[in-house]
C-alpha positions in Angstrom: -101.0 -96.5 -58.7 -100.1 -100.1 -58.1 -103.4 -101.4 -59.4 -102.3 -100.5 -62.9 -99.1 -102.5 -62.8 -95.7 -103.1 -61.2 -94.1 -99.8 -60.2 -90.4 -99.4 -60.7 -90.1 -96.0 -59.0 -92.3 -93.4 -57.5 -91.5 -89.8 -56.3 -94.2 -87.7 -54.6 -93.9 -84.0 -54.2 -96.3 -82.0 -52.0 -96.7 -78.2 -52.3 -98.2 -76.9 -49.1 -99.4 -73.3 -49.3 -100.0 -72.1 -45.8 -101.4 -68.8 -47.0 -104.1 -70.4 -49.1 -104.8 -74.1 -48.5 -107.0 -74.2 -51.6 -103.8 -73.8 -53.7 -102.0 -76.7 -52.0 -101.2 -79.5 -54.5 -99.3 -82.7 -54.9 -97.6 -84.4 -57.8 -96.5 -88.0 -58.3 -93.9 -89.2 -60.8 -94.5 -92.9 -61.4 -92.4 -95.2 -63.4 -94.0 -98.5 -64.3 -92.1 -101.6 -65.2 -94.2 -102.0 -68.4 -95.2 -99.1 -70.7 -98.6 -100.6 -71.3 -99.3 -100.1 -67.6 -98.4 -96.5 -67.9 -100.9 -95.9 -70.6 -103.6 -97.8 -68.6 -102.9 -95.6 -65.6 -103.0 -92.3 -67.6 -106.3 -93.3 -69.3 -107.9 -94.2 -66.0 -106.8 -91.2 -64.0 -106.6 -88.2 -66.4 -109.6 -86.0 -65.8 -110.7 -88.0 -62.7 -111.9 -85.9 -59.7 -110.7 -86.7 -56.2 -112.0 -84.7 -53.2 -113.4 -82.1 -55.7 -110.0 -81.6 -57.4 -109.2 -82.5 -60.9 -106.5 -85.1 -61.4 -104.2 -84.7 -64.4 -102.1 -87.6 -65.7 -99.7 -87.5 -68.6 -96.5 -88.9 -69.9 -93.4 -87.4 -68.4 -90.1 -86.7 -70.1 -86.7 -87.9 -69.4 -83.2 -86.9 -70.5 -80.2 -88.9 -71.4 -77.4 -89.2 -68.9 -74.5 -87.0 -70.1 -72.1 -90.0 -69.4 -74.3 -92.2 -71.7 -74.1 -89.5 -74.4 -70.3 -89.4 -74.1 -70.2 -93.2 -74.2 -68.6 -93.4 -70.7 -69.7 -95.2 -67.5 -72.0 -93.2 -65.3 -70.5 -93.1 -61.7 -73.7 -91.8 -60.1 -75.6 -94.8 -58.5 -78.6 -92.4 -58.0 -78.7 -91.1 -61.6 -82.2 -90.7 -62.8 -81.4 -90.0 -66.4 -81.6 -92.6 -69.2 -78.6 -94.9 -69.9 -80.0 -96.6 -73.0 -81.7 -95.5 -76.2 -85.4 -95.2 -75.9 -87.7 -97.1 -78.3 -88.5 -95.1 -81.4 -92.3 -95.2 -80.8 -91.7 -93.8 -77.3 -89.6 -90.9 -78.6 -90.9 -87.5 -79.3 -89.2 -84.3 -80.5 -89.0 -81.2 -78.3 -91.2 -79.5 -80.9 -93.9 -82.1 -80.6 -94.0 -81.8 -76.9 -93.9 -78.0 -76.9 -96.8 -78.0 -79.4 -98.8 -80.2 -77.0 -98.9 -82.9 -79.6 -98.1 -85.6 -77.1 -99.2 -85.1 -73.5 -101.9 -87.6 -72.7 -102.7 -91.3 -73.1 -105.4 -90.3 -75.6 -102.8 -88.6 -77.8 -100.7 -91.8 -77.8 -103.8 -93.9 -78.7 -104.6 -91.5 -81.6 -101.0 -91.7 -82.8 -101.1 -95.5 -82.8 -104.1 -95.6 -85.1 
């Protein structure tokens, strides 16, 4: 993922399925330092095939920290929630996400035009 830009954070989850190795999967949650790098990565990897398996890449979602919402200091140094307002162009409603309006880099490019 680093070829697309500076990574701020990465979390990798592996789902091993001992009963059926064909169903084993992995997921990576990558946070880039610059949002333009995120789009470049999604556009490059979404739909790519690796070892005969389809790679899916899309924007993730994040929630606001409850302390931030209450306008108090967050005391959790490992808090993964947002502590600042997101940019308006990066914000989508729950309905837009549920309707599949914004899931891929191509959706974002279409919205920008």
